C-alpha positions in Angstrom: 4.4 -7.1 33.5 0.7 -7.6 32.5 -0.6 -5.1 35.0 -0.1 -2.0 32.7 -1.9 -3.7 29.9 -4.7 -4.9 32.2 -5.0 -1.4 33.6 -5.2 0.0 30.1 -7.8 -2.5 29.1 -9.9 -1.8 32.2 -9.7 2.0 31.8 -10.1 2.2 28.0 -12.1 -0.7 26.8 -15.8 -1.4 26.3 -17.6 -4.2 24.4 -20.9 -2.4 24.9 -21.6 -0.4 21.8 -24.0 1.9 23.6 -21.3 3.3 25.8 -19.0 6.2 25.0 -17.6 6.0 21.5 -14.1 7.0 22.7 -13.8 3.6 24.3 -11.8 1.1 22.5 -12.9 -2.5 21.8 -10.9 -5.2 23.6 -10.3 -7.1 20.4 -8.8 -4.0 18.8 -6.4 -3.5 21.7 -5.6 -7.2 21.6 -4.7 -6.8 17.9 -2.5 -3.8 18.7 -0.8 -5.7 21.5 0.0 -8.6 19.2 1.5 -6.2 16.6 3.6 -4.7 19.4 4.9 -8.2 20.1 6.1 -8.5 16.5 8.0 -5.3 16.9 9.6 -6.5 20.1 10.3 -10.1 18.9 13.7 -9.4 17.2 15.0 -7.5 20.3 15.8 -4.5 18.0 13.5 -1.5 17.9 13.7 -0.1 14.4 12.1 3.2 13.6 10.6 1.8 10.3 8.8 -0.9 12.3 7.4 1.7 14.7 6.2 3.8 11.8 4.6 0.9 10.1 2.9 -0.2 13.4 1.4 3.3 13.7 0.3 3.2 10.1 -1.3 -0.2 10.5 -3.2 1.0 13.6 -4.5 4.0 11.8 -5.6 2.0 8.8 -7.2 -1.0 10.6 -8.3 0.0 14.1 -10.6 2.7 15.3 -8.1 4.1 17.8 -7.5 7.8 18.6 -4.0 9.3 18.4 -3.9 9.6 22.2 -4.7 5.9 22.6 -2.0 5.0 20.0 0.5 6.9 22.1 -0.6 5.0 25.2 -0.1 1.7 23.5 3.3 2.7 22.3 4.3 3.6 25.8 3.1 0.2 27.0 5.1 -1.5 24.3 8.3 0.3 25.3 7.8 -0.7 29.0 7.5 -4.4 27.9 10.5 -4.7 25.5 12.5 -6.9 27.8 9.7 -9.0 29.2 7.7 -11.8 27.6 4.0 -11.8 28.0 1.4 -14.5 27.5 -0.3 -14.3 24.1 -3.4 -16.2 25.4 -5.3 -13.2 26.6 -4.9 -11.4 23.3 -5.5 -14.4 21.0 -8.6 -15.4 23.0 -10.1 -12.1 22.3 -9.1 -12.2 18.6 -10.7 -15.7 18.3 -13.9 -14.5 19.9 -14.3 -11.3 18.0 -12.6 -11.6 14.6 -13.9 -13.4 11.5 -11.5 -15.7 9.7 -10.8 -13.0 7.1 -10.0 -10.4 9.8 -7.6 -12.9 11.4 -5.8 -13.4 8.0 -5.6 -9.5 7.7 -4.1 -9.4 11.2 -1.4 -11.9 10.1 -0.8 -9.7 6.9 -0.4 -6.7 9.1 2.2 -8.6 11.2 4.1 -9.4 8.1 4.0 -5.7 7.1 5.7 -4.8 10.4 8.2 -7.7 10.1 9.2 -6.7 6.6 9.2 -3.0 7.2 12.9 -2.9 8.2 13.8 -4.9 5.1 15.1 -7.8 7.3 12.9 -10.7 8.3 14.2 -12.0 11.6 13.7 -15.7 12.5 12.1 -14.6 15.8 9.6 -12.4 14.0 8.7 -15.3 11.7 8.4 -17.7 14.6 6.1 -15.4 16.6 3.8 -14.7 13.6 3.6 -18.5 13.0 2.8 -19.0 16.7 0.1 -16.4 16.6 -1.4 -17.7 13.4 -1.6 -21.1 15.1 -3.3 -19.7 18.2 -5.9 -17.8 16.1 -6.5 -20.8 13.9 -5.2 -19.3 10.6 -4.3 -22.2 8.2 -0.7 -22.8 7.2 -1.6 -22.1 3.6 -3.1 -18.7 4.5 -0.1 -18.0 6.7 2.2 -18.6 3.7 -0.1 -16.7 1.3 -0.2 -13.7 3.5 3.6 -13.7 3.9 4.2 -13.9 0.1 1.5 -11.4 -0.7 3.0 -8.9 1.8 6.6 -9.5 0.8 5.8 -9.2 -2.9 3.8 -6.0 -2.4 6.7 -4.4 -0.5 9.4 -5.5 -3.0 
């Protein structure tokens, strides 16, 4: 269950900025994995969520189209299995500033609202991740309202 993600991390990731620029930072892939979890949390794969996910990745991460495709394949393989969020949230806590963490939560809301139906499982997962990455409850609510109002 975690082996495909671990293999992907090992083959594509580098925290050393002097290495090949085509390598992806672990924290960026952790972010993408958390966004994938939001897509999968309501047990219904909606094309609008997938499109929004790809758009978020293009806007916020330095990931090539090939690497985006690999992440999507990993997500599809994991739809029926739960994974631990700890590996991903640990990397986010290590690498992201507080403002970047709030932006990640906003991006999760973008995906959750993209199908025009906020599912209770999506909201629960985003709340759980916000807690794990130490985003305050007020910023959690502000990001939800900001995203919802922007999309309305």
